[in-house]
C-alpha positions in Angstrom: -13.3 -4.7 34.0 -13.8 -1.2 32.8 -17.6 0.5 33.4 -19.5 1.6 30.5 -19.0 5.4 31.6 -15.3 5.4 32.1 -13.1 7.4 29.5 -11.7 5.8 26.6 -8.1 5.3 26.8 -6.0 8.3 25.2 -4.2 6.3 23.4 -7.1 4.7 21.8 -8.5 8.3 20.8 -5.3 9.1 19.6 -4.8 6.2 17.4 -8.1 7.2 15.9 -7.5 10.7 15.2 -4.5 10.0 13.8 -6.1 7.4 11.2 -8.1 10.2 9.9 -5.0 12.8 9.9 -3.5 10.3 7.7 -6.3 10.7 5.3 -5.8 14.4 4.8 -2.0 13.5 4.1 -3.1 10.9 1.3 -5.9 13.6 0.2 -3.6 16.5 -0.2 -1.0 14.4 -2.3 -4.0 13.2 -4.5 -5.4 16.4 -5.0 -2.2 17.9 -6.1 -1.3 14.8 -8.4 -4.4 15.6 -9.9 -3.8 18.3 -11.9 -1.7 16.2 -14.2 -4.0 13.5 -14.5 -3.8 12.7 -18.5 -1.0 15.2 -19.4 1.2 12.4 -19.9 4.0 14.3 -17.7 4.7 11.3 -14.9 7.2 13.4 -13.1 5.7 16.4 -12.6 2.7 14.3 -11.3 5.1 12.6 -9.0 6.7 16.0 -7.4 3.3 17.5 -7.4 2.2 14.5 -4.8 5.3 14.2 -3.1 5.6 18.2 -2.2 2.0 18.0 -1.2 2.1 14.7 1.0 5.4 16.7 2.7 3.9 19.8 3.6 0.6 17.6 5.1 2.8 15.7 7.6 3.8 19.2 9.0 0.3 18.9 10.6 0.5 15.6 12.1 1.1 14.9 15.9 3.8 12.1 15.4 7.7 12.2 15.7 7.7 10.4 12.1 10.6 8.9 10.3 10.6 8.1 6.8 11.7 4.1 6.0 9.9 3.3 2.9 9.9 6.6 0.9 11.2 8.4 -2.5 15.1 6.9 -2.1 18.4 7.9 -0.2 18.6 11.5 1.2 21.1 12.4 -1.8 18.4 10.7 -4.2 15.4 12.5 -3.3 14.6 16.4 -1.9 11.8 15.5 0.3 10.4 12.0 1.8 13.6 10.6 1.7 14.6 7.6 3.7 15.6 8.9 7.2 13.7 12.3 7.1 11.9 13.5 10.0 8.5 14.6 9.7 5.4 15.7 12.1 4.8 18.1 14.5 5.7 16.2 17.5 4.0 13.3 19.4 4.5 8.9 19.5 7.8 7.8 17.6 6.3 6.1 14.1 8.0 5.0 11.0 6.3 5.8 8.2 6.2 4.2 4.6 4.8 6.2 1.8 4.2 6.6 -2.0 3.0 9.7 -2.6 1.9 8.5 -6.3 1.4 4.9 -6.5 1.1 4.8 -10.6 2.7 7.9 -11.9 2.5 6.3 -15.5 -1.2 5.9 -14.8 -1.9 9.2 -13.7 0.3 10.6 -17.0 -1.9 8.6 -19.1 -5.1 8.9 -16.9 -5.1 4.6 -16.5 -7.1 3.4 -13.4 -5.5 2.6 -10.1 -3.1 5.6 -9.7 -3.4 6.1 -5.7 -1.8 7.8 -3.1 -0.2 5.9 -0.3 0.9 6.5 3.5 1.2 3.6 6.3 2.7 4.1 9.7 3.9 1.8 12.5 5.6 2.1 15.8 9.1 2.9 15.9 10.8 -0.4 14.4 8.0 -2.3 13.0 8.5 -1.9 9.6 11.0 -4.1 7.5 13.5 -1.7 6.1 13.4 -2.6 2.3 15.9 -1.8 -0.3 14.4 -0.6 -3.6 14.5 -4.6 -5.3 12.0 -6.7 -6.2 10.2 -8.7 -3.9 8.5 -12.1 -4.5 4.6 -12.0 -3.1 1.6 -14.1 -2.7 -1.5 -12.7 -1.0 -4.8 -14.0 -0.3 -7.8 -12.6 2.2 -9.2 -13.3 5.8 -11.4 -16.2 6.8 -8.9 -18.7 5.3 -6.9 -21.6 7.0 -3.3 -20.5 7.8 -1.0 -21.4 5.3 -3.4 -22.1 2.8 -1.1 -20.7 0.1 2.6 -20.9 0.2 5.4 -18.9 -1.8 7.6 -21.9 -2.3 4.6 -24.2 -3.6 3.8 -24.4 -7.4 1.0 -22.0 -8.5 -1.2 -24.8 -9.3 -1.1 -26.3 -6.1 -1.6 -22.9 -4.4 -4.7 -22.4 -6.7 -6.4 -26.0 -5.7 -5.6 -25.3 -1.7 -7.0 -22.0 -2.3 -10.4 -23.3 -4.3 -10.9 -26.1 -1.8 -10.6 -23.6 1.1 -13.0 -21.2 -0.7 -15.5 -23.9 -1.7 -15.0 -22.9 -5.1 -13.6 -24.4 -8.6 -10.3 -23.4 -10.1 -12.1 -21.9 -13.0 -14.1 -19.7 -10.4 -10.5 -18.3 -8.9 -9.1 -14.4 -10.1 -5.5 -14.5 -10.0 -4.2 -10.7 -10.0 -0.5 -10.0 -11.1 1.4 -7.3 -13.0 1.8 -7.6 -16.9 5.4 -8.1 -17.1 7.5 -10.5 -19.0 8.9 -12.2 -16.1 5.4 -13.6 -15.2 4.4 -15.3 -18.4 5.1 -18.6 -16.8 3.1 -17.7 -13.8 0.4 -16.4 -16.5 0.3 -19.4 -18.5 0.4 -21.8 -15.8 -2.4 -20.3 -13.8 -4.8 -20.3 -17.2 -3.8 -23.9 -17.9 -5.0 -24.7 -13.9 -8.2 -23.1 -15.2 -8.3 -19.7 -13.1 -8.9 -16.4 -15.2 -5.9 -13.8 -14.7 -6.2 -10.1 -14.2 -3.6 -8.3 -15.5 -2.1 -4.6 -14.2 -0.1 -2.5 -16.1 0.8 -0.7 -12.7 -0.3 -0.3 -9.3 1.4 -3.1 -7.3 -0.3 -1.9 -4.0 -3.8 -1.7 -5.5 -3.4 -4.9 -6.7 -2.3 -6.7 -3.6 -5.0 -5.0 -1.3 -7.6 -5.9 -4.0 -7.0 -9.8 -3.0 -8.1 -9.0 0.5 -11.3 -7.2 -0.5 -14.6 -9.0 -1.0 -15.6 -6.1 -3.5 -12.8 -6.6 -5.8 -13.5 -10.2 -7.2 -10.2 -10.7 -6.5 -8.9 -14.2 -4.7 -5.0 -14.2 -5.1 -2.3 -11.9 -5.9 1.1 -13.4 -6.7 4.4 -12.4 -8.5 7.3 -9.8 -8.3 7.0 -6.1 -7.7 8.7 -3.4 -5.7 9.9 -4.4 -2.4 8.8 -1.0 -0.5 5.3 -1.4 -2.3 5.6 -4.8 -0.5 5.8 -3.2 2.9 2.9 -0.9 2.3 0.6 -3.5 1.0 1.6 -5.6 4.0 0.7 -2.6 6.5 -2.8 -2.5 4.4 -3.1 -6.5 4.8 -2.3 -6.5 8.6 -5.5 -4.0 8.9 -7.5 -6.9 7.1 -6.5 -9.9 8.7 -5.6 -11.4 5.1 -2.1 -13.4 4.4 1.2 -12.6 2.7 4.2 -14.4 2.3 7.1 -12.6 0.4 11.1 -12.8 -0.2 13.3 -10.2 -1.2 15.0 -10.8 -5.0 18.5 -9.6 -5.5 20.1 -9.0 -8.9 23.8 -9.2 -7.2 25.8 -9.1 -4.0 25.4 -5.2 -3.5 21.6 -5.6 -3.1 22.1 -8.5 -0.7 24.8 -6.4 1.3 22.7 -3.5 1.3 19.4 -5.1 2.3 21.8 -7.0 5.1 22.9 -3.7 6.2 19.5 -2.2 6.5 18.1 -5.3 8.5 21.2 -6.5 10.8 21.7 -9.8 12.1 18.9 -11.0 9.3 19.2 -13.2 6.6 17.9 -11.1 3.4 17.5 -14.6 1.6 14.7 -15.6 4.1 10.9 -16.1 3.7 9.2 -13.2 5.0 5.5 -13.5 6.7 2.9 -10.5 7.2 4.2 -9.6 10.7 8.3 -9.5 9.5 6.9 -6.8 7.1 4.6 -5.0 9.4 4.3 -5.5 12.8 2.8 -3.8 15.9 -0.3 -1.3 15.7 -0.4 -0.6 11.7 -2.4 2.5 10.2 -2.9 2.9 6.6 -4.7 5.1 4.5 -4.9 5.7 0.4 -6.7 8.3 -1.8 -7.7 7.5 -5.5 -6.4 10.0 -8.2 -7.8 7.4 -11.0 -10.6 5.2 -10.8 -9.5 1.6 -10.2 -10.3 -1.8 -8.5 -9.7 -0.4 -5.2 -10.9 3.6 -5.1 -12.8 6.0 -7.2 -10.8 8.6 -8.6 -11.0 12.5 -8.2 -13.8 14.4 -9.7 -12.6 17.9 -10.5 -15.0 20.4 -10.6 -14.7 24.5 -11.2 -14.6 25.1 -7.3 -14.5 21.9 -5.9 -13.4 18.2 -5.9 -14.5 14.9 -4.4 -12.0 12.6 -3.0 -12.4 9.0 -2.2 -10.4 7.2 0.4 -9.6 4.3 2.3 -8.4 4.4 5.8 -7.8 1.3 8.2 -6.5 0.4 11.5 -5.4 -2.9 12.6 -6.1 -2.3 16.0 -9.4 -2.4 15.5 -9.8 -3.8 12.1 -11.9 -1.0 11.0 -12.1 -0.7 7.2 -13.5 2.8 6.2 -14.3 4.4 2.9 -14.4 8.3 3.1 -15.8 10.6 0.3 -14.2 13.9 0.8 -15.7 17.5 -0.8 -13.0 19.9 -1.0 -14.1 23.7 -1.4 -11.4 25.9 -3.0 -12.6 28.9 -2.0 -11.6 28.2 1.6 -9.3 25.3 1.3 -5.6 26.2 1.7 -4.3 24.2 -1.3 -5.5 25.4 -4.7 -5.3 23.8 -8.3 -2.5 25.0 -10.2 
């Protein structure tokens, strides 16, 4: 048994420091993309976020490899899959979405965020850019209270019973897409309320695990890379998630098989299949939404609102940052 005066193990200190370094990475991307908020230029906003995030990673003490990023090497100039980042340190896999909700930023709509997740090497699912079916609930519920292969009506009934609520008091969150029309209709027929998102798959998924969001369950299909990022966050708050990759043709299935050799690409994925081991997660708001406040800009400074989490401790921190443009190396365009 350790004495109260014993030094804190170095790996614990490193893990804690690294979590805070990640906040600086998502802050940099958010500050850069905020210049483009409401200007109708989503590609410029995304490009600014990518460049700022890539530059910020140069100061992070890791030997990092991007496994969820902006695409293949020939598709993206930086933060591409396989790119090495960091200034040296423990071997880590990195999942990024430098600007989740490029349209949201361009139109100054809620829920645009910048996102980074880290895991020890080999612990993130290598997800191709395909759709993923997902179902997510928060902590403190019986294991398997919802099931991806069950009907939404059964899942809502089971969830309501576990929460001691009526189905009419539940809120289901999903993307507002034509492919979800049946899901939405059946959820409403069962009595649940439905919160629709125009974009913002990661923010919506995390909201289902936070009491402050008033979302009880997230369901439906969205991007597979975003599913891995969401899983990293859900690991940190002890939520539940099941998912399955959705393929449009055999070439996509073969791609998934190649990225994860020896695994059945059609299998149902649990939370630890997506993000295993010790996981760190950070997000910074660009526009205000369910999860985070957006950036408030002033002539000489800006205020950011970020979320950082560690699976090892289960700690969730909301951090408000004040950035002085007179002394900060990053400056608005």
